[in-house]
N, C-alpha and C positions, 0 to 999 in steps of 0.2 A: 268694411264686406266681406262678410265669409264667401269663401270657395272651395267648393268641390276638390277633393283630395283622391288620389291614387291609393284604392285600398291596402296597399301592402307599405304603406307611410303609416297604419293606423296604428293608435298604440292599442296592446297586448295586454293593459291593466288591469281591466274591468271598467275601467272610464264607461260612459253612458254617449252613446253619440248617435246622429242620424246616418244611418247606411242605404247605399243604392242599391237596388236588383233590377237590372235590367231582365223581364220574362215577359214575353210572349208579344215582342214589340213594344213593349211598354215600359215603364221604370216605375219598380215599388218600391217606397222609402218605408222605413224599420226606424223605432229608436230600440236600440240593443247596444250589445259590445260582445267583446271576447270575454268568456268566459273560465276563469280562470281555473277551475278545480277541473274542469272535462276539455279544456284548452279547445274549444272550438267557437264560433262564431254562434252567440244565442239572440232574436229579439226577443223584446220584453225583459224583464227580470227578475219575473215570476215561475220560468222554466217552465210556462206552457205550451212555449214554439220553440227546438232546440234544430238549427240546423244539422244533419248527421254528417259524417266526413265525403259523403258523394257530392253533397250541395256546397260546399263550402266556398267552393270556385262563383258562387250566384253572385256575391256582394262583389261590387265592382269599387266605389266611393265610398270616402266616410266625410262626414263636416261634423265640425263641433256642433255642440246642443247651443242655441241661443240663451242670454240669461233668462231667469225668467221674471214676468212680469212682477211690475215694484207692487208692493201689498197696498192697496187703495183703502182707507178708511170706510169702515162700515157706518150708517144710521143709525 
């Protein structure tokens, strides 16, 4: 079973992961990772949503992504 890990232990090598962000009494989840070129956390990898420096503390935990589903044969 995968468990949440503190954001300080997250890899900063561009690995895609699940990120948890507490916000307004809830927790939001994003697929993202550390953007190597900009040295910031980014959600998504099409660079449509980048978190600026003042928001870097928003992510509190991370978890590796689960393995993809096994390919199913098509009829």
